[in-house]
C-alpha positions in Angstrom: 92.5 115.5 129.5 94.8 114.8 126.0 95.8 117.6 124.3 94.2 116.5 120.2 96.6 117.7 117.5 95.3 118.6 114.7 96.6 118.3 110.5 98.1 121.2 110.1 99.7 121.4 113.7 101.3 117.9 112.7 101.8 119.3 109.4 105.0 121.1 111.2 106.2 118.0 113.4 106.6 116.0 110.3 106.8 112.3 109.1 106.7 111.4 113.0 103.5 112.5 113.4 101.9 112.1 109.9 102.2 108.7 109.5 101.1 108.7 113.0 97.9 110.2 111.3 97.7 107.6 108.3 97.8 105.0 111.2 94.8 105.7 112.7 92.5 106.7 109.1 91.6 110.2 110.8 92.6 114.0 111.4 94.1 114.4 115.6 96.5 112.3 117.0 97.1 113.1 121.2 100.2 114.3 121.7 101.4 111.3 124.4 100.8 109.1 120.9 103.3 112.1 119.1 105.6 111.9 121.7 106.2 108.7 121.7 106.4 108.0 117.9 109.1 110.7 118.9 111.0 108.6 120.8 111.0 105.5 118.9 112.8 107.1 115.6 114.7 108.5 118.4 116.5 105.9 119.2 116.3 104.7 115.9 118.4 107.1 115.2 120.1 107.1 118.3 121.0 103.4 117.2 122.5 103.9 113.9 125.4 106.1 115.1 126.4 103.4 117.3 126.9 100.9 114.9 127.1 102.7 111.6 128.1 106.8 112.0 130.2 107.2 115.0 132.5 103.5 114.2 132.7 104.8 109.6 133.9 108.3 110.9 136.7 107.1 113.4 137.6 104.7 110.1 137.7 108.3 108.4 140.0 110.3 110.8 142.4 107.3 111.1 142.7 107.6 107.6 142.9 110.9 107.2 145.9 111.2 110.2 147.8 108.2 108.7 148.0 110.0 105.0 146.5 107.5 103.4 143.4 110.2 102.5 144.0 113.2 100.8 142.8 116.8 101.2 140.5 116.3 97.8 137.9 115.5 98.6 136.1 112.2 96.7 139.2 111.9 95.6 139.4 107.7 96.9 137.4 105.0 96.8 136.8 105.1 100.1 135.1 109.0 100.2 132.9 108.0 98.3 131.7 104.4 100.0 131.5 106.3 103.1 129.1 109.4 101.7 126.9 106.5 100.4 126.7 105.3 103.4 127.0 108.3 105.5 123.8 109.7 103.3 122.2 107.7 101.4 121.9 105.0 104.3 121.0 107.1 107.1 118.5 109.1 105.1 116.9 104.8 104.4 117.5 103.9 107.6 116.3 108.0 109.1 113.6 107.9 106.8 112.2 104.4 107.5 112.1 104.8 111.3 110.0 108.0 110.7 107.5 105.8 108.6 108.0 103.4 111.8 109.3 100.1 109.7 110.8 97.2 111.5 
């Protein structure tokens, strides 16, 4: 039989579990349900990293290696663009995945 997780335990597991509980409209979810939600989110995070984070980091590294950016952070527009892509869009992507958005 599946172990049930109560809402206080779920809170320590994060948004994935809280969304799962809200979806069920109840105070309990099974460990298998929680594991399935976390697996989906982890898959999404890996896809985001492959499509945006790793290529972006490589581009920024190449710009620095070629001397096209200075040692001072955020004095070129491309550094701000990279920050917004990495931080803000990455956060939105992770949040959407944890809330089971399409």
